[in-house]
C-alpha positions, 0 to 999 in steps of 0.5 A: 429376749424379753424385749419386744423389738430389736431397738429396745434390745440394743439400747438395753444391752448397751446400757447394761454392758457399760456397768455390768461386771464379771466376777472372776474370783471372790476378790476380783471382777472385770468389765470389758469396756473398762479394760479396753479403755484403760489399755488404750490410755496406758498404751498411749501414755495417758492417765486413766483417771483425771485430766491429762492436762500436763499438770501431773508428770507422766513418765511413760515406761510402757511405750518403748516396751510395747514398741519392742513387742510390735517389732518382735511379734510381727511378721511379713507377708513374705513369711506366709508361704502358700503351697499345693497340698496334693502330691501329684501337683505339688510342683504348682506350689512354686508359681503360687508362692511367687504370685502371693507376695504382690497379690497380698501387697495389692490387698494390703494384707501386710497392714492387716497383719500389723492390725492383728498383732497390735490388737493382740499386744494391747488388749489380748483379743483380736476380733476379725470380721469377714466382709466378703472381700480378700482382706477381712476387717479387724474390729476396733474393740472400743467400737463394740457396743456390747458382746458376751463379756465372758467369751466374745464368740458365745453370744451376740456382737453389736458394733457401733459405727459413725458413717459419713454420708459417702460411706452410707451411700455405698450401701444403696442397692444392698440396704433399704435405700429409702431409710438411708435417705431418711437417716442422712436427712436427719443427720447432724454435723457431729459424732458421738465418741464412745471411748469418751463416754459418748461425748458429742464432738462437732465435725465439719461433715455429717455423721450417722451413728449406726449399730451393726448387730449380729447373732441368733435371735427370734424370727420375730426380729425379722418379720412381724408374723415370725415364730417367737420360738424359732431362732435364726442367725440375723444381721441388723443395721439400726439408727436412732434419732430423737423426735420432737417430743424428746423420745428416742426412736429407731430406724432399721436400715437393714435386716436379714438372715446372716452367716453363723457367728463362727463363719462371720467372726474369728477371734484370737485370745492368747492367754486362755488359762489365767484369763478364763471367764473373761473375753480379753486375755491378760495383755502385755499392756495390762501387765504394765498397769501397776509399774506405770502407776507407781512410776508416775507416783514417784514422778508426782512425788518428786514434782511436789518436792521440787515445787516446795524448794524455795530460797529463804533468807533471814535477818534482824535488819528492818531495812531488808526485812520482807523484801524480795531478792528479785527486787534488788538490781543486779550488781547491788552491794548490800550492807547490813546493820551491825550485828544483824547479818543476812543468812540463808536458810537450808531448804535442800531437797531430801530423799531425792535419790531414794525416790528416783531409785524407786522409780527406776525399780518400777521401770526395771519391773516393767521391762521384766513383765514386758519381756524387753531387755536393755538390748532390745530397747536399744540401751547399751549393756553394763560395762564389762558384760560379755558379748555371749552373755548379753546375746543369751539374755536377749534370746531368753528375753525374747522367748515370750514374744516368739511364743506369742508370735507363733500363736498369731502365726497359727491363727493366720495359717489355720484360721484366717487364711484357710477360712477367709483369704485363700479362696480369693487367692485361688480364684484370682489365679484361676482367672489367668494371671501374668506377672513377674517376680524376682527369683533367689539364687537357689531358685535360679539354679533349680529352674535353670537346670530343669529348663535347660535340660528340657530345652537341650534334650529336645534339640539333641533329639531333633539332631539325632533324628536328622542324623539318622535320616541322613539330613546331617553328617554330624551326630550329637555328642555328649560334649555338644550336649553339655556345652548346649546345657551350659549355654542355656543355663547361662542365658536363663541366669542373665536376669533374676526377674522372670515372667510367669503365666497361670493358665485359666482354671489351672488350679481348679479343685486343687487343695491349697494350704499355707504355712507361716515361715517365721524362722528367719525372724527368730534367727540370731544372725550373729550367732548363726554366722559364728556357728557356720564359720566354725563349722566350715573351718572344721570341715575344711581341715577334716573333710577327708577324715569325716568321709573315710572314718567309719561312723564319724559322719553320723557323729558329725550329723549330730554335731551339726544338728546340735548347732541348730543347722540342717545336716541336709545342707552338708550331706554332700560333704559328709557322705562316705567317699566312694571308689570311682568306677571307670565307665566303658568308652562310648563308641565314636560312631553311632552308625550302628545305633539304628 
């Protein structure tokens, strides 16, 4: 920190960030800004070098592969299941689970999930910032002015913003109001686009370029009389303007102590081993750099050949020499001088199939690198491919996406929800909430059983007291109780949408966790249906034997488990048959039950 103030520090680090390269091995180095820019270009189907003016063919093989990755690695809010991590109050998990989907939708957490997944696929780096709200912010990596290129969480992070006037006015009362007014007055109707080499673009409204700096710096950055040897976590918001003499000066709109970097930012990089020593991992888009380059090469080669294809004619006739065919009128009959015919020269294209085959080879290579089978891309399999084989190929090809999906899901459950999101969920529920939600068939069965039992037991007890005290002559019977239970359950099941209410403070001091249940997305529905169909048919044919033959139940459990199903779901079928024992008759009269 040899720079004497924060303004000089930011500009020096930004300039260094653009050109400094990180040595990875003796033959390879890397630059953060270059990596982000190239990934952005390739993921959008743009040339990384030269103009994208349409004069060169760009045969995009990356977009469909990346779209497959978006689809396979993403998941939904409904796959995030919060629960109470307390044995005595675990029953409250149900109401939290039901409250969560609408609450998450209200705060656009589905969109937040998509942003995390897309950043991971394109760059293999996700940087999330806590903004003191329910939904954290995914930082666009192209907006980073500078960071530690070897490990983004190991040093200061500076983010470049282009605030509109309305954006900046929202911070009045939080930042320096006078400085906000000053930078708005000096603002111009343009913005600097950092991804385009800080090119200035004219805009209809004013924009204010600001740098948001986070990190641990000397105390002198906060106050003039600070201790230069004391380092504290800080946040600065800085704007630069050009004075009349051409010099560039800085204005500090805000400065103050901040949370530590680990509390303020969370990051995810999946490819940790091969990309050790650089901030971003080797993303799916980066894997496709070379196949895309050579696919474009074959396209450019074909274009040059097509451009060189011409129609040439030769003749000794002086009448038609050097005359363009296009100058002749339609339906013209041409006569030539004796012994001087007009002949066509062969100018056919050569090696076109070879060049096309090379381009197709690069596309196939890209699909392998991007783990995108023909089926996942929506292409029909080669004629004659067995369905089971095609199904197996698709499952194996999607394995890498399931692995990455699991890493992203763990990032949500063990980091983002735990540290940044769950506290807001519990706080909102503790304030007392009334909401409605649809119940599944299993949930309807479970809850109707509990509610009807509680309701009927209360009524039976009341009737019992009335009978014992002589207020009625009809004693409650088991038949009456059973009938009342069935009526209560039927009434409850009339509608699947139910209303819930959380009592104020009901979840206070209760530990809440989340799990990500993405099994539903990983299931192959056709294979699952085939397994269930075969298993059910087998059980119906052999159900008595399964129950009666000693040891066969255990073997059948192993068969069910090997099919990828849960033996618990079939426990009643495979349980050994027990001898029925007749219970003694209940007395018809209850007069003596006093």
